[in-house]
Every structure is written in structure tokens, then in C-alpha cells.
C-alpha positions in Angstrom: 96.4 114.5 98.4 96.5 115.8 94.9 95.5 113.4 92.1 97.4 112.9 88.9 95.9 114.7 86.0 93.6 112.6 83.9 95.7 112.8 80.8 98.6 111.2 82.7 96.6 108.4 84.2 98.0 105.8 81.8 101.4 106.2 83.5 100.1 104.6 86.6 100.0 101.2 85.1 103.4 101.6 83.4 106.1 100.5 85.8 108.7 99.9 83.2 111.6 102.1 84.4 113.1 102.7 87.8 113.1 106.5 87.0 109.4 106.5 86.7 109.0 104.6 90.0 111.3 107.1 91.8 109.4 110.1 90.3 106.0 108.7 91.4 107.4 108.0 94.9 108.7 111.5 95.2 105.4 112.9 94.1 103.6 110.7 96.6 105.9 112.0 99.4 105.4 115.6 98.4 101.6 115.1 98.5 101.7 114.1 102.1 101.0 110.4 101.8 97.2 110.6 101.7 95.0 107.8 103.0 93.7 108.9 106.3 96.7 109.8 108.5 99.1 107.8 110.5 102.9 107.8 111.1 105.1 108.9 108.2 107.4 106.3 106.7 111.0 106.8 105.7 112.2 106.3 102.2 114.9 103.8 101.4 115.2 100.1 102.1 114.1 98.9 105.5 116.7 97.5 107.9 117.2 93.7 107.8 114.5 91.9 109.7 114.9 88.8 111.9 116.0 85.8 110.0 115.1 83.2 112.6 114.2 79.9 111.1 115.7 80.8 107.7 116.9 77.3 107.2 114.2 75.5 109.3 110.9 77.0 108.1 110.0 76.7 104.5 106.2 76.8 104.8 103.9 79.4 106.5 100.2 78.6 106.9 97.8 81.3 108.1 94.5 79.8 109.3 92.0 82.6 109.9 88.7 82.0 111.8 85.9 84.4 112.7 84.7 86.8 115.3 86.1 85.9 118.7 87.9 88.2 121.2 90.8 86.9 123.3 88.8 87.1 126.6 85.9 85.2 125.0 88.2 82.2 124.3 91.2 82.5 126.6 90.0 84.9 129.3 90.6 82.3 132.0 93.6 80.5 130.5 96.3 80.1 133.2 99.1 82.6 133.0 97.5 84.7 130.2 96.5 88.3 130.5 92.8 87.3 130.9 89.7 88.6 132.6 90.7 90.4 135.9 89.7 88.2 138.8 89.9 88.4 142.6 91.4 85.8 144.8 88.2 83.8 144.8 88.1 83.6 141.0 85.3 86.2 140.5 85.6 88.8 137.8 86.5 92.3 139.1 85.3 94.0 136.0 81.8 94.6 134.7 80.2 96.4 131.7 77.1 98.6 132.2 73.8 97.5 130.6 71.5 100.3 129.6 68.7 98.5 131.5 70.5 99.4 134.8 72.8 96.5 135.6 76.5 96.1 135.4 77.3 92.7 133.9 80.4 90.7 134.8 82.0 88.2 132.4 80.5 84.8 132.9 81.2 81.2 131.7 78.9 80.5 128.7 78.5 76.7 128.1 76.6 77.2 124.9 78.4 76.1 121.7 76.2 78.4 119.6 76.2 82.1 120.5 74.2 85.1 119.6 75.7 87.4 116.9 77.0 90.7 118.2 77.6 93.9 116.2 81.2 94.4 115.0 81.5 97.2 112.5 83.9 100.2 112.9 81.4 102.2 114.8 80.9 99.3 117.2 84.6 99.0 117.8 84.8 102.7 118.6 81.8 102.3 120.9 83.1 99.2 122.6 86.5 100.7 123.3 84.9 103.9 124.5 88.1 106.0 124.7 89.8 103.2 126.6 87.1 102.4 129.1 86.3 99.1 127.4 82.7 99.4 128.5 80.5 99.8 125.5 79.9 96.2 124.5 76.4 95.8 125.9 75.3 99.2 124.8 76.4 98.4 121.2 74.6 95.1 121.3 71.4 96.7 122.7 71.5 99.3 119.9 71.8 96.5 117.4 69.0 94.6 119.0 66.8 97.7 118.7 67.7 98.1 115.1 66.8 94.5 114.3 63.5 95.0 116.1 62.4 98.3 114.6 63.8 98.0 111.1 63.5 94.3 110.4 60.8 93.2 113.0 63.3 90.6 114.3 62.7 91.4 117.9 64.4 89.1 120.4 66.7 87.4 117.9 69.9 88.3 119.7 71.0 88.3 123.3 73.1 91.4 124.2 74.3 89.8 127.5 76.1 87.1 125.6 78.7 89.6 124.6 80.1 89.1 128.2 80.2 85.3 127.9 83.4 83.4 127.7 84.4 79.8 126.8 87.1 77.6 128.2 88.5 74.0 127.7 85.0 72.6 128.3 83.8 74.1 125.0 87.0 74.5 123.0 89.3 71.8 124.3 91.5 71.5 121.2 92.3 75.2 121.1 93.3 75.1 124.8 95.4 72.0 124.1 97.2 73.8 121.2 97.8 76.8 123.5 99.1 74.5 126.3 101.5 72.6 124.0 102.6 75.3 121.7 102.5 79.2 121.9 99.6 81.4 122.9 99.9 85.1 122.1 97.8 87.1 124.5 98.4 90.5 123.0 97.4 89.9 119.4 95.2 92.6 118.0 93.3 92.8 114.8 94.8 95.2 112.3 91.9 97.6 112.1 89.0 98.8 114.3 86.4 97.2 112.1 84.9 94.0 110.7 86.0 91.2 108.4 86.1 93.0 105.0 88.7 95.7 105.8 90.5 93.2 108.1 90.9 90.7 105.3 92.2 93.4 103.1 94.8 94.2 105.7 95.7 90.6 106.0 96.6 90.3 102.3 97.7 93.9 101.5 98.2 95.9 104.7 95.6 98.4 103.8 91.8 98.9 103.3 91.0 101.7 101.0 88.5 103.1 98.6 89.6 104.3 95.2 87.7 106.6 92.8 89.4 105.0 89.8 92.3 102.7 88.9 94.8 105.3 90.2 96.6 103.7 93.2 97.7 107.2 94.3 94.1 108.4 94.6 93.0 105.7 97.2 92.2 106.7 100.7 91.8 104.6 103.9 88.3 103.2 104.4 87.7 101.6 107.8 84.5 99.9 106.5 86.1 98.7 103.3 85.4 99.7 99.7 81.9 99.1 98.3 81.7 95.7 96.9 80.4 95.3 93.4 80.9 93.1 90.3 83.2 95.8 88.9 85.4 96.4 92.0 89.1 96.5 91.3 91.8 97.2 93.9 94.7 99.0 92.4 97.1 99.2 95.4 99.7 96.6 96.1 99.2 93.3 97.9 101.7 90.9 99.4 101.4 88.4 96.5 103.0 91.0 94.2 106.2 90.7 96.2 106.0 87.0 96.5 105.5 86.6 92.7 108.3 89.1 92.0 110.7 87.0 94.2 109.6 83.6 92.9 107.9 82.5 96.1 104.9 80.3 95.6 101.7 80.9 97.5 98.1 79.7 97.7 94.9 81.1 99.1 92.5 78.2 100.0 88.8 79.0 100.1 86.1 76.7 101.6 83.4 76.8 99.0 80.0 77.4 100.6 78.5 80.6 102.2 80.3 83.7 103.3 80.7 83.9 107.1 79.6 87.6 107.1 78.3 90.1 104.6 78.1 93.8 103.8 74.3 93.8 103.9 72.2 95.8 106.3 70.8 93.7 109.2 69.8 90.9 109.0 73.0 89.6 107.4 72.3 87.1 104.6 75.6 85.4 103.6 76.4 85.3 99.9 77.9 82.3 98.1 81.6 81.8 98.7 83.6 80.3 95.9 87.3 80.2 95.2 86.7 81.4 91.6 84.7 84.4 92.7 86.2 87.5 94.5 84.5 88.2 97.8 85.1 89.4 101.3 86.9 86.1 102.1 88.5 85.9 98.7 89.9 89.4 98.3 93.0 88.6 96.2 91.0 88.2 93.0 90.0 91.9 93.3 93.7 93.0 93.1 95.2 94.3 89.9 98.5 92.6 90.8 97.0 89.1 91.0 95.4 89.4 87.6 98.3 91.1 85.9 100.8 88.6 87.3 98.7 85.7 86.1 98.4 84.4 89.7 94.6 84.0 89.9 95.1 80.2 89.7 96.8 80.3 93.1 93.4 80.9 94.7 92.1 77.4 95.2 89.3 75.3 96.6 89.9 73.9 100.1 90.0 70.4 98.7 93.3 71.3 97.2 94.6 72.2 100.6 94.2 68.7 102.0 96.0 67.2 99.0 98.9 69.7 99.3 99.1 69.3 103.0 98.9 65.5 103.2 100.8 64.6 100.0 103.0 67.7 99.8 104.4 70.0 99.0 102.7 72.9 100.6 103.3 76.3 99.1 105.8 78.6 100.8 102.9 80.8 101.9 99.3 79.7 102.4 96.1 81.3 103.7 93.1 79.2 104.6 89.6 80.7 105.1 86.4 79.0 106.2 82.8 78.9 105.0 80.0 80.0 107.3 79.3 76.6 108.8 82.8 76.2 110.3 83.8 79.8 110.7 82.7 80.1 114.4 80.9 83.2 113.4 77.8 83.4 115.5 75.3 81.8 115.3 77.4 78.8 114.3 78.9 76.3 116.6 82.3 76.8 118.1 82.7 73.0 118.1 82.1 72.7 114.4 84.8 75.3 113.8 87.2 73.7 116.1 86.8 70.3 114.5 87.4 71.9 111.0 90.5 73.7 112.2 91.8 70.4 113.9 91.3 68.7 110.5 93.4 71.3 108.8 96.2 71.0 111.4 96.1 67.2 111.5 96.5 67.2 107.7 99.6 69.3 107.9 101.0 67.2 110.8 100.6 64.0 108.9 102.1 65.4 105.7 105.8 65.5 104.7 106.2 69.2 105.4 105.3 69.3 109.1 109.0 69.5 110.1 109.4 72.7 108.1 106.1 74.4 108.8 104.7 77.1 111.1 101.0 77.5 111.5 99.6 80.8 112.6 96.0 80.3 113.9 93.9 83.4 114.7 90.5 85.0 114.4 89.9 88.0 112.1 88.1 90.3 114.5 86.5 90.4 118.0 83.0 89.8 116.8 81.5 92.2 119.4 82.6 90.0 122.3 84.1 91.5 125.4 87.8 92.1 125.9 89.3 94.1 128.7 92.6 95.2 127.1 92.8 98.6 125.5 94.2 98.3 121.9 97.3 100.2 121.1 96.9 103.1 118.6 99.4 103.0 115.7 97.5 105.1 113.2 94.0 106.2 112.3 92.9 102.6 111.4 94.0 100.6 114.4 94.9 98.5 116.1 91.5 96.9 116.6 90.4 94.8 119.5 92.4 91.8 120.9 91.9 88.4 119.4 93.5 85.0 120.1 96.7 84.1 118.4 98.3 80.6 118.5 101.6 79.5 116.9 101.9 75.8 116.1 105.2 74.4 114.8 107.7 71.7 115.5 110.0 74.6 116.5 107.4 76.4 118.6 108.2 76.7 122.3 106.3 74.3 124.5 103.5 75.9 126.6 104.8 79.4 126.1 102.7 82.5 126.6 103.9 85.4 124.5 103.0 88.7 126.1 104.4 90.9 123.3 102.2 93.2 121.4 101.2 92.0 118.0 98.7 92.6 115.2 98.1 90.4 112.2 100.6 92.7 110.5 103.2 90.5 112.1 102.3 87.6 109.8 103.1 89.7 106.8 106.3 90.9 108.4 107.4 87.4 109.2 106.7 86.3 105.6 108.7 89.2 104.3 111.6 88.6 106.6 111.7 84.9 105.9 111.2 84.8 102.2 111.7 88.3 100.8 114.9 89.6 102.5 112.8 91.9 104.6 111.2 93.7 101.7 108.1 95.6 102.7 104.9 96.7 101.2 106.4 100.2 101.1 105.4 102.3 98.1 108.7 104.0 98.1 110.7 100.8 97.7 108.4 98.0 96.5 108.3 99.1 92.8 104.6 99.9 92.8 103.7 103.3 94.4 100.3 103.8 96.1 99.0 106.2 98.7 98.9 104.1 101.8 99.6 106.3 104.8 102.3 104.1 106.5 104.1 100.8 106.4 102.4 98.7 109.0 105.1 96.0 109.2 107.4 98.7 110.5 105.2 99.8 113.4 107.4 100.1 116.5 104.7 98.3 118.6 105.1 95.0 116.8 106.8 92.3 118.9 109.5 89.9 117.7 107.9 86.6 116.5 111.3 84.9 116.8 110.7 84.8 120.5 108.1 82.1 119.9 110.5 79.6 118.5 113.4 77.4 119.7 115.3 76.4 116.6 117.9 74.6 118.6 115.4 72.0 119.7 114.8 68.7 117.8 111.6 69.1 115.7 108.6 68.2 117.9 106.4 65.3 116.8 102.9 65.9 115.6 100.1 66.3 118.1 97.0 64.7 116.5 93.7 65.6 118.1 90.2 64.1 117.6 87.5 64.6 116.7 88.7 66.3 113.6 86.8 66.9 110.3 88.0 67.3 106.8 85.9 68.6 103.9 
């Protein structure tokens, strides 16, 4: 894609007239969209989206945990598209180990698991052109890297990529799935790790930009290089929320980052709500600063106050610190108790009867999953992860088999609060060079199917042990 001449660069931050917006949009279209390929998007306003829950749901909370595939948590959940089994309950699939064995999925009773590789190259290798058989090979290669480069031999167990948990290790997650809605075809947005994935969660794109020109950015499946001077000039969801007067908050658990962009071994950096980072990406965006919205990024302690005392913002994101993220090698039990504390807080507050909680995990973490991800563009989808919908209007014990990605959270927010506006550079008032409009992917299912708004709001389901911080 051509870049705007340097002497016109100042125009890119001047969105004062509709004519300029239209001109830039037409230039963008003429230049082919840029950004790494994918389906073209049509100009003009999108068709009206589903308005289910328009009068019932006033608060959306997205709780995002770390690094677990669907099969690793719900591969044996009754009725779900889980690990293929024979009549005797033995897995009928196995993954080759370069040492000569073919390893079947197995129950892993350990609450602490070995870290597995999960960058873009690992996702490609794990999927292996749809064979879904590269998991142990990827892990063996990572093990060799740690041994040869860092002299950390024997620090990971590649076979643990095939392990799965069930209600014995994660009873609360299984209880939520049994009583609310379990989505068994939820995929991460992008074939990669947490940094690009969290950029998609908040802006529907991961890109690198040579300068402050949003039309010069191109898709980056590993995420832009993080530095103290990093600025992200493309448009994020909070731009539309602010433009439409919809309040939001991004709650950060101060502590240590669950993952990092370092070479192995990963040494997590400090995580603070006042400092932009992989798990606090909104502070990197031009829109958040220019709109004066940086104060909406808050410490986790504010979440408990807002949830218990009310009111919750219309849209909330909640991200963990390393200790409670479930990112190996940290305990799945610690993460589950933390998440239970978040959910209990919402349920005991005044906004429970008008809230939907979307609970998911940002990427597969290198753990085995048997379902081939759909391909919607050059970035994804990535591998399958668990998705749970918790709400007083959620169907009871329902397993949703529709195809989703985390893009559907953004779409639901836009449909519910923004009259189905999209992060579309041809219509959102802020052109950038993203290759497609992810919310409009034809593969995305209809979240309205997970709710019954004719039912009386369901009472809270308090679980213990739970921990607040």
C-alpha cells in the first residue's frame, strides 16, 4: 500500500471534516487495504446487528485468563465437542513425539503445569495444515532451545501439552459451564500469543506502524515491538464507545505480567494500571490519550468497588497478574479462585440482573486441541479456547456449538451499545489500513442464541472458595 507523502502527514490527525474522512477512505480503498491480506470489506454502514437484550443487558464484563485450549479444560465435558473417544472412553487420537511414540491425551491431575511454546510459529506448527499434530514437536523444539541457549535443560515437560483437566482440578469452571453456557467452538482471534491477541481484543487488529500514520500500518502476527515510545495510531473500540457516550473501564491486576516478549526464559515485567503493557494495551492507543480516557484504565481494586457497590461501567475488561492468570507454571486453582471472586462480586452487587459476563482464555498456550481453526484471513482464527457466558439471562446448561472468535465480544458490544457501528475505517470516522472488518466475518455465530430474555432473571450462583484482591 502506498504511503501518504511526508508533507501531508499532518492531515492524518486532523479529522475535522466529513469530506476529509471520505477522501482518506477512498484513498485507502484505492490502495488495496494493506495490512497483510484478508477479505475485502464493503463501504457504507453495516446492516443492523442483533439487538437481543437491548433493554435487559446494561453491563458487559469480559474476564480474560491465560493460555488454555478448549480440550485442555473441557475436552471431556459431557455433550461438548471434546477429545475424540471410543466407546470405552479411551482417546482415539494421538500426537507423534519425535522420540518415537504417539501420545494420547491424558488426564493430568497436577494443578501446576509446564509452560508450552505458543508464538505464531508454534501455532502454525501445532495446526500443521489441519493435521493438529505438531504440539509435542513444538514443545520438544522449545525444550532444546532452553537447554542449548539458556542451559535450562529439563525445565519443561513436552508431554504435558497432551494433558487435560476436568472437574477434579477446575470444579468451578465446570459448574459455570453446567449451569450457564459453554461455547465449544470459540477460537482466539489470531494464530499467535497474548500480545497480538490482546490488541485484537481491544481494537480488532495487531499491526506494526513505521510512524504515526494509521494508513501505513501493516498486520503483525507477533505484535509490534514494545518500547517506551510505542504509540498505536489505528482505531480501538474505546474510540467508538467514547464517541457515543458509553462508559467503559479496563481493570488491571497490579503485579507481574503473565507473559513477556523476551527470549526464553520469559521474565515477566511489572504490570501496573498506569503503565502500558501487553496486558494494558489501551494506554498505547492515540485515541485513548486524545479522548482523555486514560483514567478509565484502573486498578483491580476499583473493580470490586464498582461490582459490589455499583454501578459497573457499560463495558469492562478484567485482566490478571501472573499469579492468578493460569499461565503455566502457575496454579489453575489460584486462577479459578480469583475468577470466582470476580464473578461472586458481580453477583452480589446491584447490577447482576442486567449483566453478562464473558469468561475466556486469550490463547491456547501450546496445549493440545483437536479442532482445526477456521481461516477467515491471514491472521486467524487461532486455536480453540474455552468460552463461558454467565448471566441471569443465559440459558441453563446450554452448549453452544456455533463458531466464534473473541471478535464476537466486540460485535456484541457494538450491537448492544453502538447501534451496530463497526471498527470499519470506511465508516467509523477514523481511517486506518486494517485489511478487513473482523466483526463482519461470516463465520461468526449469533450470541443471541445463548440467552433467554423471556425467563425471569436467574439468581446468583455463589461458589467457594473464592478470593478477592
